C-alpha positions, 0 to 999 in steps of 0.5 A, a space after each residue: 577326316 572332316 567328319 572326325 574333326 567335326 565330331 571333335 569340335 562337338 566334343 570340345 563345345 560340350 565343355 563350354 557353357 558360355 561363349 563370346 558372340 561377335 557381330 558387326 555393328 551398323 558402323 562396321 565395327 566388330 562387337 563381342 559379348 558373352 552369351 550363355 549357350 542355351 543348346 548345342 547341335 551337331 557340327 557347331 550349331 548353337 542357340 542363345 537366348 536374347 531380347 528381341 529389341 537388343 542391339 545384337 538382333 538389329 546387328 544380325 538382321 543387318 548382317 547375319 555373319 557372326 563369329 562365336 569364340 570360346 576359351 577355357 584353360 588350354 582349349 580354344 574354339 572358333 565358329 564362323 557362320 550365320 545367326 538368325 533370331 528364332 521366335 519358336 515358342 515351343 523351342 523356347 519353352 523347351 530350352 527355357 532356363 530359370 536363370 533367364 527370368 532375370 531378363 525375361 520375368 514373364 518366363 518362356 511366354 515373354 514376347 521379347 524373348 527370342 533365340 539366336 540360332 547359329 548356323 555354322 559354316 567353319 570351325 577351328 579348335 586348339 585343344 591343349 587341354 589334355 596332358 598328351 596334347 600339351 606335351 606335344 605342343 611343348 615338344 613341337 615348340 621346343 623344336 621350333 625354337 631350337 631350329 629358329 622356325 615357327 611352330 607347325 600347327 599341322 603337327 599338333 593333334 589338338 588343332 583342327 579346321 573344319 568346313 561345316 556347310 
């Protein structure tokens, strides 16, 4: 069951090109910012590009626990894990996108360019993006309203939780 849910998590991640990366600031507050996904790996592993001198890198070096969230229409996804800055030049060259030149005009050799590797420990998704899952949600929601109870997420095939580490 866990492998099936991890596979479904990967299938859903493939629909996204951007995510919100949530870090903990030095004052303890949570900060979220949009990030373009540079690469996806099995079971929720992600890479983002960033500037070595950015606040997010400082925050990650002080507290590596992060959250990554994604939403598109009726698809929602959340990943919890650890982030680490990676300066692997071969990997940076492999993943480099011409759009990154807006921030890194020197290209993949720019010394300020690093990757953030997200090593996931937990993932959760809500997929109402298919008509079948949308219909199941509407039926379950209608029954819950009629019976005066809350929606039972466990009855919805579009919802899953998976421990990834």
